[in-house]
C-alpha positions in Angstrom: -7.2 40.6 26.7 -9.9 39.1 28.9 -9.2 38.5 32.6 -10.5 35.2 33.9 -11.6 35.1 37.5 -12.2 31.6 38.9 -14.2 31.8 42.2 -16.0 28.7 43.5 -16.0 27.4 39.9 -17.8 30.5 38.7 -16.1 32.0 35.6 -16.4 35.7 35.1 -15.3 37.7 32.1 -14.3 41.0 33.6 -13.7 43.2 30.6 -16.4 45.9 30.5 -16.0 46.4 26.8 -16.4 42.7 26.2 -19.6 42.7 28.2 -21.0 45.5 26.1 -20.2 43.5 22.9 -21.9 40.4 24.3 -25.0 42.4 25.1 -25.1 43.9 21.6 -25.5 40.4 20.2 -27.8 38.9 22.8 -31.4 38.9 21.7 -33.1 36.4 24.2 -31.7 33.1 23.0 -32.4 33.9 19.3 -32.2 30.5 17.6 -30.4 31.6 14.5 -27.6 34.0 15.5 -26.4 35.0 12.0 -29.8 36.2 10.6 -31.7 37.9 13.4 -35.0 39.8 13.0 -37.2 41.6 15.5 -40.5 39.8 14.9 -40.3 36.2 16.1 -41.9 33.9 18.7 -40.6 30.7 20.3 -43.0 27.8 20.2 -41.1 25.8 22.8 -43.1 24.7 25.8 -45.9 22.1 26.3 -47.1 20.2 23.2 -49.5 17.3 23.0 -47.7 14.0 22.3 -48.3 10.4 21.4 -46.4 7.3 20.3 -47.4 5.2 17.3 -45.4 2.1 17.8 -47.3 0.1 15.2 -46.9 2.7 12.6 -50.6 2.8 11.8 -50.9 6.6 11.4 -49.9 8.5 8.3 -51.8 11.7 8.9 -53.2 13.6 12.0 -56.7 12.2 11.6 -55.4 8.7 12.0 -54.3 9.3 15.5 -57.0 8.2 18.0 -55.8 10.1 21.1 -53.0 12.2 22.6 -51.7 10.2 25.5 -49.0 12.5 26.8 -47.8 16.1 27.1 -44.2 16.9 26.3 -42.0 19.9 27.0 -40.4 20.9 23.6 -37.6 21.0 22.7 -36.6 18.1 25.0 -36.6 14.6 23.5 -39.1 12.1 25.0 -36.2 9.9 26.2 -35.1 12.7 28.5 -36.6 13.4 32.0 -36.6 17.1 31.2 -39.3 16.4 28.6 -41.7 15.2 31.2 -41.8 11.7 29.7 -38.5 10.0 30.2 -39.2 6.9 28.1 -36.0 5.3 26.8 -37.6 2.3 25.1 -37.8 1.6 21.4 -40.2 4.0 19.6 -40.0 4.5 15.8 -42.9 6.9 15.4 -44.1 9.8 17.5 -46.6 12.7 17.1 -46.6 16.3 18.3 -49.3 19.0 18.2 -49.8 22.4 19.6 -51.9 25.5 19.0 -50.7 29.1 19.3 -52.2 32.6 18.6 -51.9 33.3 14.9 -49.2 36.0 14.4 -50.3 39.3 12.8 -48.8 41.9 10.6 -47.9 42.3 6.9 -45.6 39.9 5.1 -44.9 36.2 5.2 -44.7 33.9 8.2 -42.0 31.2 8.4 -42.1 28.2 10.7 -38.6 27.0 11.7 -37.4 23.7 13.3 -33.9 23.6 14.7 -33.6 19.9 14.5 -36.0 16.9 14.4 -34.5 13.4 14.6 -34.7 11.7 12.1 -37.5 12.3 9.5 -40.2 14.9 10.1 -43.5 15.6 8.3 -45.4 18.8 9.2 -49.1 19.8 8.9 -50.4 23.3 9.7 -54.1 23.7 10.3 -54.5 20.1 9.1 -52.8 20.9 5.7 -49.7 18.8 4.9 -46.8 21.2 4.0 -43.4 19.6 4.1 -41.1 16.7 4.9 -37.5 16.9 6.1 -34.9 14.2 6.6 -31.8 14.6 8.7 -31.7 14.6 12.5 -29.2 17.4 13.1 -30.1 20.2 10.6 -32.8 22.9 10.5 -35.6 23.4 8.1 -38.1 26.1 7.4 -41.6 26.3 6.0 -43.6 29.2 4.6 -47.0 28.8 6.4 -48.6 32.1 5.2 -51.0 30.5 2.8 -52.5 28.1 5.4 -53.2 30.7 8.1 -56.9 31.6 8.6 -59.1 34.1 10.4 -59.8 31.9 13.5 -57.0 33.6 15.5 -55.4 30.2 16.3 -52.9 28.2 14.3 -52.3 24.4 14.9 -49.1 22.6 14.1 -48.8 18.8 13.9 -45.5 17.0 13.5 -44.9 13.3 12.8 -41.3 12.2 13.6 -40.0 8.9 12.4 -36.7 7.6 13.9 -36.1 3.8 13.6 -33.9 3.0 16.6 -32.3 0.0 14.9 -31.4 1.8 11.6 -27.6 1.8 11.5 -27.4 3.4 8.0 -28.4 6.9 9.1 -26.2 9.5 10.7 -26.9 8.8 14.4 -23.7 9.7 16.3 -23.6 8.3 19.8 -27.2 7.2 19.9 -27.3 3.5 21.0 -29.1 0.9 19.0 -29.4 -1.4 22.0 -32.1 -0.9 24.6 -29.6 0.1 27.4 -26.6 2.3 26.7 -23.4 0.3 26.4 -19.7 1.0 26.0 -19.4 4.5 24.4 -23.0 4.9 23.2 -25.7 6.8 24.9 -29.5 7.1 25.1 -31.4 7.8 21.9 -32.8 11.1 20.9 -36.2 10.9 19.1 -38.2 13.7 17.5 -37.9 17.4 18.2 -34.7 18.3 20.1 -34.0 21.9 19.2 -36.1 25.1 19.2 -39.3 25.5 17.2 -40.2 29.1 16.3 -42.2 31.3 14.0 -41.0 34.4 12.3 -42.5 37.3 10.4 -40.6 38.5 7.3 -41.4 40.8 4.4 -42.9 39.7 1.2 -39.3 39.9 -0.1 -36.7 38.9 2.4 -33.1 37.7 2.8 -33.2 33.9 2.8 -29.5 33.4 3.8 -26.2 35.2 4.0 -22.6 34.0 3.9 -19.6 35.9 5.2 -16.1 35.0 3.9 -13.3 36.8 5.7 -10.1 37.3 3.7 -7.3 38.1 6.2 -4.6 38.5 3.6 -6.5 41.0 1.5 -8.2 42.7 4.6 -11.6 42.1 3.1 -15.0 40.6 4.0 -16.9 38.6 1.4 -20.7 39.0 1.5 -23.0 36.8 -0.4 -26.8 36.9 0.1 -29.8 35.2 -1.6 -33.3 36.6 -1.5 -36.6 34.8 -1.4 -40.3 35.7 -1.7 -41.6 38.1 -4.3 -38.5 39.5 -5.9 -38.8 42.6 -8.2 -37.1 42.3 -11.5 -34.9 45.3 -10.9 -34.5 48.3 -8.5 -34.0 46.5 -5.3 -30.9 47.4 -3.2 -29.1 45.8 -0.3 -27.4 48.1 2.3 -24.6 46.6 4.4 -23.2 48.3 7.5 -20.2 46.8 9.3 -19.0 48.1 12.7 -17.0 47.2 15.7 -17.7 48.8 19.1 -19.6 51.6 17.4 -16.9 52.4 14.9 -18.2 52.0 11.3 -15.9 50.0 9.1 -18.0 50.0 6.0 -21.5 51.4 4.9 -22.2 50.3 1.4 -25.2 49.9 -0.9 -25.4 47.2 -3.7 -27.8 46.6 -6.5 -29.5 43.2 -6.4 -29.4 41.1 -9.6 -31.4 37.9 -10.1 -32.2 37.7 -6.4 -28.5 37.6 -5.3 -25.7 39.8 -4.1 -22.1 38.8 -4.1 -19.5 41.5 -3.1 -16.2 41.9 -1.4 -16.0 44.6 1.2 -12.5 46.1 1.5 -11.6 47.4 4.9 -8.9 50.0 5.6 -5.7 48.1 6.4 -4.6 49.3 9.9 -1.0 48.7 9.1 1.4 47.3 11.8 0.5 44.2 13.8 -0.4 46.0 17.0 -3.4 47.7 15.3 -4.3 44.7 13.2 -4.6 42.5 16.3 -7.3 44.8 17.6 -9.6 43.7 14.7 -8.6 40.1 14.4 -10.7 37.3 16.0 -8.9 34.7 18.2 -9.7 32.9 21.5 -7.5 35.4 23.3 -9.3 38.4 21.7 -12.6 37.4 20.1 -13.4 40.6 18.2 -16.7 40.3 16.3 -17.9 42.6 13.6 -21.5 43.7 13.8 -23.5 43.7 10.6 -26.8 45.4 9.7 -28.4 44.6 6.4 -31.4 46.2 4.8 -33.3 45.4 1.6 -34.7 48.6 0.1 -37.1 49.1 -2.9 -38.6 52.4 -3.9 -37.3 53.9 -0.6 -39.2 51.3 1.4 -37.4 48.9 3.7 -38.5 45.3 2.7 -36.4 43.4 5.2 -33.9 44.3 8.0 -31.6 41.8 9.7 -28.7 41.8 12.1 -25.7 39.5 11.7 -22.1 39.3 12.6 -18.8 38.1 11.2 -15.1 38.2 12.1 -11.8 38.8 10.4 -9.8 35.7 10.9 -8.2 33.0 8.8 -7.1 29.4 9.5 -4.7 27.4 7.3 -2.0 24.7 7.3 1.6 25.7 6.8 4.0 22.7 6.6 3.7 21.0 10.0 1.7 23.7 11.8 -1.8 24.9 12.2 -2.0 28.6 11.5 -4.4 31.2 13.0 -4.3 34.7 11.4 -1.0 33.9 9.7 0.8 32.7 12.9 1.4 29.2 14.2 -1.1 28.3 16.8 -1.0 25.3 19.2 -4.4 23.7 19.6 -5.4 22.6 23.1 -8.8 20.9 22.6 -11.0 18.8 24.8 -13.4 16.2 23.5 -17.0 17.4 24.1 -19.9 15.0 23.6 -22.5 17.7 24.3 -24.9 15.7 26.6 -26.6 16.6 29.8 -27.9 14.0 32.3 -31.5 15.2 32.4 -31.9 16.6 28.9 -29.6 14.5 26.7 -28.4 16.3 23.5 -30.5 19.4 24.3 -29.0 21.9 26.7 -31.2 22.7 29.7 -31.2 26.4 28.7 -29.0 28.9 26.9 -27.1 29.7 30.0 -25.9 26.0 30.1 -24.4 26.4 26.6 -22.6 29.6 27.6 -21.4 27.9 30.8 -19.8 25.1 28.9 -17.8 27.5 26.8 -16.7 29.3 29.9 -15.7 26.1 31.6 -13.6 24.9 28.7 -11.7 28.2 28.6 -11.3 28.2 32.4 -9.7 24.8 32.3 -7.0 26.1 29.9 -8.4 24.8 26.6 -8.6 27.0 23.6 -11.0 24.8 21.8 -13.3 21.8 21.7 -13.8 18.9 19.4 -17.6 18.5 19.3 -17.7 14.7 19.0 -20.4 12.9 17.0 -22.8 15.8 17.4 -23.9 18.9 15.4 -24.3 21.3 18.3 -27.0 23.9 18.8 -26.2 27.2 17.0 -26.4 28.9 20.3 -23.3 27.0 21.5 -21.4 28.2 18.4 -22.7 31.7 19.1 -21.2 31.7 22.6 -18.0 30.2 21.2 -17.9 33.1 18.7 -18.5 35.7 21.4 -16.3 34.4 24.2 -13.5 32.9 22.0 -13.4 29.1 21.8 -12.3 27.1 18.7 -14.5 24.3 17.5 -13.8 21.2 15.4 -17.2 20.3 13.9 -17.6 16.5 13.4 -20.4 14.7 11.5 -22.3 12.1 13.5 -21.6 8.7 12.0 -23.7 6.0 10.5 -22.5 2.5 11.3 -23.2 0.7 8.0 -21.8 1.3 4.5 -24.8 1.2 2.1 -25.9 3.4 -0.9 -28.6 4.8 1.4 -26.1 5.7 4.1 -23.9 7.5 1.6 -26.9 9.5 0.2 -28.0 10.4 3.7 -24.6 11.4 4.9 -23.8 13.5 1.8 -27.1 15.4 2.0 -27.0 16.1 5.7 -23.3 17.0 5.8 -24.0 19.6 3.1 -26.8 21.1 5.2 -24.5 21.2 8.2 -21.8 23.1 6.4 -24.3 25.5 5.0 -25.8 26.1 8.4 -22.5 26.7 10.3 -20.1 28.1 7.7 -20.4 31.7 9.1 -19.2 30.9 12.6 -15.6 32.1 13.1 -15.2 29.7 16.0 -15.3 26.7 13.6 -11.7 26.0 12.4 -11.9 22.4 11.1 -14.5 20.0 9.5 -14.4 16.3 10.3 -16.7 14.1 8.1 -15.5 10.7 9.6 -14.3 9.4 12.9 -12.3 6.2 13.4 -13.6 4.6 10.1 -17.1 4.4 11.6 -19.4 3.7 8.6 -16.4 2.7 6.5 -15.0 -0.2 8.3 -13.1 -1.7 5.4 -11.0 1.2 4.2 -7.9 -0.9 3.8 -9.5 -3.6 1.7 -12.4 -1.9 -0.1 -11.9 0.8 -2.7 -15.5 2.0 -2.4 -14.9 2.8 1.3 -11.8 4.8 0.5 -13.5 6.6 -2.4 -16.3 7.6 0.0 -13.9 9.2 2.4 -12.1 10.9 -0.4 -15.4 12.2 -1.9 -16.5 13.6 1.5 -13.1 15.3 2.0 -13.2 17.0 -1.4 -16.9 17.8 -1.2 -16.1 19.6 2.1 -13.1 21.4 0.6 -15.4 22.5 -2.3 -18.2 23.8 -0.1 -15.7 25.6 2.2 -12.1 26.1 0.9 -11.3 28.3 3.9 -10.9 25.6 6.6 -8.8 22.4 7.1 -10.6 19.1 6.7 -9.7 15.9 8.6 -10.9 13.1 6.3 -11.1 10.3 8.9 -10.1 11.4 12.4 -8.0 8.9 14.3 -7.4 5.9 11.9 -6.5 5.1 8.4 -6.1 8.5 6.8 -6.3 9.0 3.1 -6.6 12.7 2.0 -6.5 14.9 5.1 -5.1 18.3 6.1 -4.1 17.2 9.6 -2.9 13.7 10.5 -5.1 13.0 13.6 -4.0 10.1 15.9 -6.0 8.5 18.7 -3.9 6.8 21.3 -5.3 6.0 24.8 -2.1 4.7 26.4 -2.0 6.6 29.7 1.7 5.8 30.4 3.6 9.0 29.6 6.8 7.1 28.9 5.1 5.0 26.2 3.8 8.2 24.4 7.4 9.5 24.4 8.6 6.2 23.1 6.1 6.4 20.2 6.2 10.1 19.3 9.3 11.6 21.1 12.4 13.1 19.6 14.0 9.8 18.5 11.0 8.9 16.4 10.9 9.6 12.6 7.6 10.3 10.9 8.4 7.8 8.2 8.8 5.1 10.9 5.6 6.2 12.7 3.4 5.6 9.7 4.5 2.0 9.4 3.4 1.1 12.9 0.0 0.0 14.0 -2.1 2.0 16.5 -4.9 1.2 19.0 -7.6 -0.9 17.5 -5.1 -2.6 15.2 -5.5 0.2 12.6 -2.7 1.7 10.5 -2.4 5.5 10.5 -2.2 6.2 6.8 -3.3 4.7 3.5 -2.0 5.3 -0.1 0.4 8.1 -0.4 -0.4 10.0 2.7 0.7 12.1 4.5 2.2 15.0 2.8 5.7 15.9 3.8 5.7 18.1 6.9 1.9 17.7 7.5 0.7 18.6 11.0 0.4 15.7 13.4 -2.1 16.0 16.3 -3.0 13.7 19.1 -6.8 14.1 18.8 -7.9 11.5 21.3 -6.0 10.5 24.4 -6.4 10.2 28.1 -9.9 8.9 28.9 -9.0 8.4 32.6 -12.2 7.4 34.5 -13.0 8.2 38.1 -16.4 7.3 39.6 -16.7 7.3 43.4 -18.4 4.3 44.9 -21.3 6.5 46.1 -22.2 7.4 42.4 -25.1 5.4 40.9 -23.9 2.5 38.8 -20.3 3.2 39.8 -19.5 -0.4 39.2 -20.4 0.0 35.5 -18.4 3.2 35.0 -16.4 3.1 31.8 -13.1 4.5 30.8 -9.8 3.6 29.1 -8.1 3.5 32.5 -9.6 3.9 36.0 -8.5 5.9 39.1 -9.9 5.1 42.5 -9.3 8.5 44.1 -9.2 12.1 43.0 -5.5 12.7 43.9 -4.6 9.8 41.5 -6.7 11.4 38.7 -5.0 14.8 39.2 -1.6 13.2 39.3 -2.2 11.2 36.1 -3.8 14.1 34.2 -0.9 16.4 35.2 1.8 13.9 34.1 0.0 13.1 30.8 -0.6 16.7 29.8 3.0 17.7 30.6 4.3 14.9 28.4 2.0 15.6 25.5 2.6 19.4 25.6 6.4 18.7 25.3 6.2 16.3 22.3 7.5 18.5 19.5 5.9 16.2 16.8 2.4 17.4 17.9 1.0 20.7 16.8 -2.0 20.2 19.0 -4.0 17.7 21.1 -7.5 16.8 22.2 -8.0 15.3 25.6 -10.9 12.8 26.3 -13.0 14.3 27.8 -14.9 17.4 29.0 -17.6 15.8 31.1 -18.7 12.4 32.3 -21.4 11.2 29.9 -23.7 8.5 31.2 -21.7 5.3 31.8 -18.5 7.1 30.5 -16.8 8.4 33.7 -13.7 9.8 32.0 -14.6 13.5 32.2 -12.7 16.2 33.9 -16.1 17.4 35.1 -19.0 15.3 36.3 -22.1 15.3 34.2 -23.5 18.2 36.2 -20.4 20.2 35.3 -18.9 20.1 38.8 -15.0 19.8 38.5 -13.5 16.5 39.8 -10.5 18.4 41.1 -9.9 22.2 41.3 -10.3 24.1 38.0 -7.1 26.0 38.8 -5.2 22.7 38.9 -6.8 21.5 35.7 -5.8 24.7 34.0 -2.2 24.6 35.2 -1.8 21.0 33.9 -3.5 21.9 30.6 -1.1 24.8 30.0 2.0 22.9 31.2 5.1 22.3 29.0 6.2 24.0 25.8 3.1 23.6 23.7 1.8 27.1 24.4 1.8 28.8 21.0 -0.4 31.8 20.6 -0.9 34.1 17.6 1.8 36.4 19.1 4.1 34.0 20.8 5.1 30.8 19.0 
């Protein structure tokens, strides 16, 4: 078990063995943690930049001049980018040169995320287009490299600030952020990098742990020049230097799909040593090689974990045991860099702070987070609910965009053991007429079952907060900050059948059709939202929250009373408090935007852990 030391708000993980494990996974901020190679180069840094507000340019030669320089991967709306322009700009251009990489094989250009549509030229040759502001894409640039020694990349990013039919999350469509919406993010906002691979290489890999059978599923797909026969894939799994499996498989039709049986350690004490949980985040190292005629074609490092999540009657289950979820709503914004973390240490720091405050997970709200955050959640042990950023109109185009991008999200993040739930919709955003319109209900149902099809191993919350149709967890949003009112609504005298007939905040009913199932888990997945903004804070008069405190002692008192009440409501099998940090005009964080605690972390932690809602895998 890790020991947490909280000293001047610095969180230190003091287990020597855990530190060794972290170091074994920590290539310097490698952008794609689950498929790591040795030969890669970050292209972050200074790029040339220009706006094209009139939309007159459709190729690099149309651009008359580069008017700015920008620090990639920070969006031009952020001060960290060096530009800090929060106005309306639908088109922007990027360009940079770098020394052409050398060596045998192919060269892949990777973009972590470009909002919203990107077109890419390399050495003035158009190569690719990608749509979707939260998901990665890659391009094989080998055939356009030349002998000049320099390679030029040009990117055109299109992001209509007024388009409400695209997944945009908390990005405001008004000029100034209002209510619960924040500054926009245009263009490149995650790492750009180039990588050398073999002429035959592993394109992607999927790990599927099977706790009940004590197995790890391994599926890999190859790309490049694939020999008809004779190619093998070697897989080595280990924990702390102890080899668990070292197998070799024949590759057929460019694919491998195998189940790796592990030796069952027997009684629980030994099993728990290998299982992943927030209390003991054991990761399994993986080394994979492609071999042909005794030559290594590709070599990658990866990791997985042995853990399972499921629903059993009215409880969330982790590794076969009831597990009480204590989540905090995390918007994933920083004051100077918006949706992009200032650096990798900032992502790790957020994971450490959430754990230090007593939470065992976060609900990433209306944002698909950088893979490096998920990496640190895997390594340090923090559960994550992953939620799709919403569109705000219901149109055929919105449905097509959402379906395509959500599929890319699941494919990108399915390997992370920290992710324990998928949330395609929040509060009926993008489907405002669920009660009256069958097409809206069918859309939610379709996304629920699509998600269950792509990943049968995790619970899916169809529409978090309001008007549930098919869902694995009944998620309730209730911002009443009076503890006695929450007890009146959800306490021991309340029957579930009565609860479902009542209306909730926003005038929305909780369930539609025949839901929920008997004994389905009920969680309070948004509550609190208590704001505090001192008068000395800029724009304190415009600070927003569901309730406001005027001094710190009042905030601490209200948070403590609210958490003690929620922890003791037996109807709930988990909760999610709003929210982790202040986010622009929203002043309802437990931390300020710069991650400074509003009151001592030790006091926050004590309140978060109060009451009876303290189930762990070994004590529930």
